[in-house]
C-alpha positions in Angstrom: -39.3 92.8 77.7 -38.7 96.1 79.5 -36.0 98.3 78.8 -35.1 98.0 82.5 -34.5 93.9 82.4 -32.8 94.2 79.1 -30.0 97.0 80.3 -29.5 94.6 83.7 -28.8 91.7 81.4 -26.4 93.3 79.3 -24.7 94.3 82.3 -24.6 91.3 84.0 -23.0 89.8 80.9 -20.4 92.5 80.5 -18.9 91.3 84.2 -16.8 88.4 84.7 -14.9 87.4 88.1 -11.4 86.3 87.3 -8.7 84.3 89.5 -5.9 86.9 89.9 -3.8 84.1 91.0 -4.4 81.6 87.9 -6.7 83.4 85.7 -9.6 81.2 85.7 -12.7 82.8 84.8 -16.3 82.6 86.9 -19.6 83.9 86.5 -20.3 85.2 89.9 -17.9 85.5 92.7 -16.4 82.8 95.0 -14.2 83.0 98.1 -12.0 80.2 96.9 -10.8 79.2 93.5 -11.6 75.9 92.2 -8.6 76.2 89.6 -5.9 76.7 91.6 -7.6 76.5 95.6 -6.1 80.2 96.4 -8.4 82.2 98.8 -9.6 85.5 98.5 -8.2 86.0 94.8 -11.2 86.1 92.5 -12.5 89.8 91.7 -14.8 91.2 89.5 -13.5 92.6 86.2 -15.3 94.2 83.3 -15.8 92.6 80.3 -17.2 95.5 77.9 -13.6 95.9 76.0 -12.7 94.0 72.6 -10.6 91.2 72.5 -7.0 92.1 73.2 -5.0 92.6 69.9 -7.2 96.3 69.0 -4.2 98.4 69.4 -1.8 97.0 67.0 -4.1 94.6 64.6 -5.7 96.5 61.9 -9.8 95.3 61.2 -10.1 93.2 58.0 -12.9 92.3 56.1 -12.0 89.7 53.7 -12.7 85.9 54.7 -8.5 85.1 55.2 -6.1 83.5 52.9 -5.6 80.0 52.6 -2.5 78.9 54.0 0.8 77.2 51.9 1.4 74.2 53.4 5.7 72.7 53.0 7.1 69.5 54.0 9.7 68.5 57.1 12.6 68.4 54.6 14.3 71.5 53.4 17.0 73.9 54.2 16.7 76.3 57.6 19.2 79.2 58.7 20.7 78.8 62.1 19.0 80.9 64.6 21.0 84.4 65.0 22.0 85.4 68.0 22.6 88.5 70.1 25.4 88.4 72.5 25.1 90.4 75.8 28.7 90.5 76.7 27.8 88.9 79.8 28.8 84.8 79.6 26.7 83.9 82.1 23.7 84.9 80.7 24.1 84.2 77.5 24.7 80.6 78.3 21.6 80.1 80.5 19.4 81.9 77.5 21.3 79.2 75.0 23.9 81.1 73.7 22.4 85.2 73.6 19.4 86.6 72.7 17.3 85.1 70.0 15.7 88.3 67.2 12.2 88.4 67.3 12.1 86.2 70.7 10.1 87.2 74.0 11.7 86.0 77.4 10.1 86.6 80.5 12.4 86.8 84.0 10.8 86.3 87.3 12.3 86.7 90.9 11.4 88.2 94.5 12.2 91.8 95.1 15.7 93.2 95.5 17.0 90.1 94.1 18.8 92.1 91.5 16.5 91.9 88.5 16.7 95.8 87.3 20.6 95.5 88.0 21.0 92.5 85.8 19.0 94.0 83.0 20.9 97.5 83.3 23.7 95.4 82.6 22.7 93.6 79.8 21.2 96.3 78.4 24.6 98.5 78.2 26.7 95.6 77.1 24.4 95.4 74.1 23.9 98.8 73.4 28.3 98.6 73.8 28.0 95.6 70.9 26.1 98.5 68.6 23.0 97.4 69.4 19.6 99.8 69.3 18.4 99.1 73.1 15.2 100.7 74.4 15.1 100.5 78.5 11.3 101.3 79.4 10.4 101.1 83.2 7.1 101.3 84.7 8.7 101.1 88.3 11.2 103.6 88.7 11.8 107.7 87.4 14.3 108.3 85.0 16.7 109.7 87.5 16.6 106.3 89.6 17.9 104.7 87.0 20.5 107.0 86.1 21.7 107.0 89.4 21.9 102.8 89.1 23.6 103.1 86.0 26.2 105.7 87.5 26.6 103.1 90.2 27.1 100.0 88.0 29.6 102.4 85.7 27.6 102.0 82.7 26.2 105.9 82.5 28.1 106.2 79.3 26.5 103.7 77.4 24.2 104.6 74.3 21.3 102.9 75.9 17.6 104.7 75.1 15.8 105.1 78.5 12.2 106.0 79.2 9.6 106.0 82.0 6.2 104.8 80.5 3.3 102.9 81.7 1.0 103.1 79.3 0.9 100.0 76.3 -0.6 102.4 73.7 2.4 105.2 73.6 4.9 102.4 74.2 4.0 100.6 71.4 3.9 103.9 69.2 7.4 104.7 69.9 8.8 101.4 69.4 6.9 101.3 65.9 8.6 104.9 65.1 12.1 103.7 66.8 12.4 100.4 66.3 14.9 99.0 68.4 16.8 95.9 68.2 15.8 95.1 71.9 13.3 95.9 74.1 13.2 95.7 77.9 10.1 96.4 79.8 10.2 96.1 83.9 8.1 95.2 84.6 4.8 93.9 82.6 2.4 94.1 86.0 2.9 98.1 85.6 1.6 98.3 81.9 -2.1 99.0 81.2 -4.3 99.2 78.1 -6.8 102.1 77.9 -8.7 98.9 75.9 -9.5 97.2 78.6 -11.2 98.6 82.2 -9.0 96.2 84.4 -6.9 98.1 87.1 -2.9 97.3 86.3 -1.3 94.3 87.4 -4.6 92.1 87.0 -4.8 88.9 85.2 -6.6 91.0 82.1 -3.8 93.8 82.0 -1.4 91.2 82.5 -2.3 88.9 79.3 -3.3 91.7 77.0 -0.2 93.5 77.6 1.9 90.6 77.2 0.4 89.8 74.5 0.5 92.8 72.6 4.2 93.0 73.1 5.3 89.5 72.0 2.9 89.9 68.9 5.0 93.5 68.0 8.4 91.3 68.8 7.5 88.3 66.2 6.3 91.4 63.9 9.1 93.8 64.1 12.3 91.2 64.7 13.0 92.5 68.1 14.0 90.7 71.2 11.7 91.3 73.8 12.9 91.1 77.6 9.7 90.8 80.1 10.1 91.6 83.9 7.9 90.1 86.2 6.8 90.3 89.9 6.3 86.6 91.7 3.7 85.3 94.1 4.2 84.1 97.4 4.4 80.9 96.2 7.5 81.5 94.2 5.8 81.4 90.9 5.3 84.0 88.1 2.2 86.3 88.9 -0.7 86.3 87.2 -1.8 83.8 84.9 0.6 80.4 83.3 -0.9 81.6 79.9 1.7 84.7 80.1 4.7 81.7 80.4 3.2 79.9 77.3 3.2 82.9 75.2 7.0 84.0 75.5 10.0 81.8 73.9 11.8 81.7 77.2 11.3 81.7 81.2 14.1 82.4 83.8 13.6 82.8 87.4 16.5 85.0 89.3 16.6 83.3 92.2 18.8 84.1 95.7 18.8 82.2 98.9 18.7 84.7 101.7 22.2 85.9 103.6 24.1 84.9 100.2 25.6 87.5 97.8 25.1 85.1 94.7 22.3 84.6 92.6 21.6 82.2 90.1 19.8 82.4 86.7 17.7 79.3 85.5 15.9 78.8 82.6 13.1 76.4 83.2 11.5 76.8 79.5 13.6 78.1 76.6 12.6 77.4 73.1 15.7 78.1 71.8 18.0 75.9 74.1 18.2 73.9 76.9 15.6 74.0 80.1 17.4 74.2 83.6 20.5 76.0 82.1 21.9 78.5 84.8 23.9 81.2 85.0 25.8 82.1 88.4 26.3 85.7 89.9 27.8 87.4 92.8 26.4 90.8 94.1 28.7 93.2 95.0 28.7 97.0 95.3 29.8 97.1 91.4 27.0 95.4 90.4 26.1 91.5 89.6 29.8 89.3 88.2 30.0 86.8 86.7 30.8 83.1 88.3 32.8 81.3 86.2 33.4 78.1 88.2 30.7 77.8 90.2 31.6 74.6 91.8 34.2 76.1 94.1 31.4 78.2 95.1 28.9 75.0 96.3 31.8 73.5 97.9 32.9 73.9 101.4 36.3 75.0 102.8 36.2 73.4 106.3 37.5 70.5 107.9 37.1 67.7 105.2 37.3 64.9 108.1 34.0 64.8 109.4 31.2 62.3 109.1 28.4 63.0 107.3 29.6 65.4 103.8 29.5 63.8 100.4 30.4 66.0 97.3 27.5 65.1 94.7 28.8 65.9 91.1 25.5 67.4 89.8 24.0 68.6 86.3 22.4 71.9 86.0 21.2 72.1 82.4 24.4 71.6 80.4 26.9 72.5 83.5 28.4 70.2 85.1 28.6 71.8 88.8 30.0 70.0 92.2 27.7 70.9 95.1 28.3 69.1 98.9 25.7 67.5 100.5 25.5 67.6 104.6 23.7 64.9 107.0 23.1 64.5 110.2 21.5 61.6 111.8 21.0 61.2 115.6 19.2 59.1 118.3 15.9 60.5 119.0 13.4 60.2 122.0 10.1 61.3 119.8 7.4 58.6 118.8 8.0 60.0 115.0 11.8 61.2 114.6 12.3 64.3 113.0 13.3 64.9 109.2 14.3 67.9 107.9 16.0 68.8 104.6 17.0 72.1 102.6 17.9 72.2 99.2 16.2 68.8 98.7 12.6 67.1 98.3 11.3 65.9 101.3 9.4 63.1 99.8 12.9 62.0 98.0 14.6 62.0 101.5 11.6 59.7 102.8 11.6 57.4 100.2 15.4 57.2 100.6 15.7 56.1 103.9 12.5 53.4 103.8 14.8 51.9 101.1 18.1 51.8 103.2 16.3 50.7 106.2 14.7 47.9 103.8 17.2 47.0 100.9 20.4 47.8 103.4 19.4 46.8 107.1 20.0 50.2 108.7 18.0 51.6 111.1 16.9 55.2 110.7 13.8 55.0 112.4 14.9 55.8 115.6 17.2 58.6 114.3 16.5 62.4 113.3 17.4 63.2 110.1 18.6 66.3 108.3 19.8 66.7 105.6 21.4 70.1 104.2 22.9 71.1 100.5 25.8 73.2 101.3 25.4 77.1 99.8 21.6 77.2 99.2 21.9 75.2 95.7 18.5 73.7 95.0 19.3 70.0 93.9 16.1 68.3 91.3 17.7 65.7 89.2 17.7 61.8 90.8 21.3 61.5 90.7 21.9 62.8 94.0 20.1 59.9 95.3 23.7 57.9 95.8 25.8 60.9 97.9 22.6 62.0 100.2 22.6 58.0 100.9 26.6 58.3 101.6 26.2 61.7 103.4 23.4 59.7 105.8 25.9 56.2 105.7 28.3 58.2 107.2 26.7 60.0 109.5 25.2 56.7 110.5 28.5 55.1 111.2 30.1 58.5 112.2 33.0 57.7 109.4 34.1 60.3 107.0 34.2 59.7 103.3 37.0 59.8 101.4 37.7 63.7 100.5 39.1 63.4 96.8 35.6 61.4 95.8 32.5 62.6 94.5 29.7 60.3 94.2 26.3 60.4 92.3 23.5 57.8 91.2 20.1 57.3 91.4 18.8 54.8 93.8 15.8 52.4 93.1 13.2 51.2 95.2 14.8 47.9 95.0 18.0 49.1 96.3 19.9 49.1 93.2 21.9 51.7 92.0 20.4 53.2 88.5 22.9 54.8 85.8 22.5 58.4 85.1 23.1 60.6 81.6 26.2 62.8 81.2 28.3 60.7 83.5 31.7 61.6 81.3 30.9 65.2 81.9 30.9 64.8 85.8 34.1 63.3 86.0 35.9 65.6 84.0 34.1 68.7 86.1 35.7 66.6 89.2 39.1 65.9 88.0 39.4 69.6 86.6 38.7 70.8 90.5 41.1 68.1 92.1 39.4 65.1 93.1 41.1 61.8 92.1 38.0 59.4 92.0 34.1 58.6 92.2 31.5 56.5 93.4 29.3 56.2 90.4 27.1 53.2 89.1 28.3 50.3 87.2 29.5 51.5 83.6 30.6 54.4 84.1 33.1 56.0 82.2 36.6 55.9 83.4 38.7 57.9 81.4 38.8 60.8 83.1 38.6 59.3 87.3 39.4 56.4 88.9 35.0 54.9 89.6 34.5 52.8 92.1 31.8 51.0 91.1 27.8 50.5 93.2 25.7 47.8 92.0 23.5 47.8 95.0 23.0 50.3 98.1 25.2 47.1 100.0 28.0 48.3 98.4 27.5 52.0 99.3 27.4 51.0 102.8 30.4 48.7 102.7 32.5 51.7 101.1 30.6 54.0 103.6 32.1 51.9 106.6 35.8 51.5 105.2 
């Protein structure tokens, strides 16, 4: 075979096309990624370098050691925790940071990720932990200005600005801190890979190297990740699989509160939340988020119901607002904010078919007050109560909370953690609840609703 043909074949084998949205690999360029459906995200990346791990993993000539299996039975020690001094952050993490663990925090630009992590770093440093804060986006002078604004400039945090993965790992192996904060993973680059910083290959390789370091050294690792236009952490989903916990820092536009939501946690409850309020002095903890999500306006208005929900292990009360008005359109409008639009359509169909109501000729608007997004099915009954109240133009009792899941048959199903929901309502001054049959009655007076007919009768009073 001619030398030119061999060289050409080797060049083709050393080039791959990788989707920058989901990480799918192709042998040739494509305008649309078949895996995630995104357009113009497949880019050329050379694959001449060795596999990830070449920086920290020493080459071995042995054939490997035999594994020693053990039984499931046996004594295990409780996982130690590093308390950050921030109760809301510790709650979202499941009780604090776990040594030798990796945590990924994502959020929109400007939501306050760097502010939160700088406050966390300062709290850990005050408690005696050695904290290394490495920024690839900002200079040291910028971080010092933020620390001065937050009033934490005198805390013993080890600060550096770097993007080279090799330099960062060499420094960490020498200093051996207890906690490592990387802001952000998209800015790092490894000199063993020809890809540009921020590409899927670089993000995946750098994250794997840092996670390997955390597991071997016992340090707690916090990584910051940018999010895409769809609200997902940029880079392949495999990065989320490599870490122990994934959290999203959320903010509703125009509001001062922030929500830190755990979507994955190997050491705690998933879907746990921590609530913060942004102020001139940084992020402040919100100990009672229920008061934040309940409106203080006139309660003698139809179309409002207070839902007793659960976010992770925390009970949260939030007001669900509905507006039902006659429509002159052939296809009435349906608009929802803070809830699943498909679930609203299902609930309207069940109310029409099982309760004999007529929403088919009405425009329906549903809103979760305060900007919170609700995902649990227990909100069905509260949403149905708000819709019926607006349709009948009859205000609901302002001292009652509502929760329960609605089935397609019109039956109201029981939900979990009923006692915690009722206790939170009692703590905030509510006198009773409309709940599924069989709910615990120790905390509040409960009106049982077995079917949607019971709800309609309760809403008409």
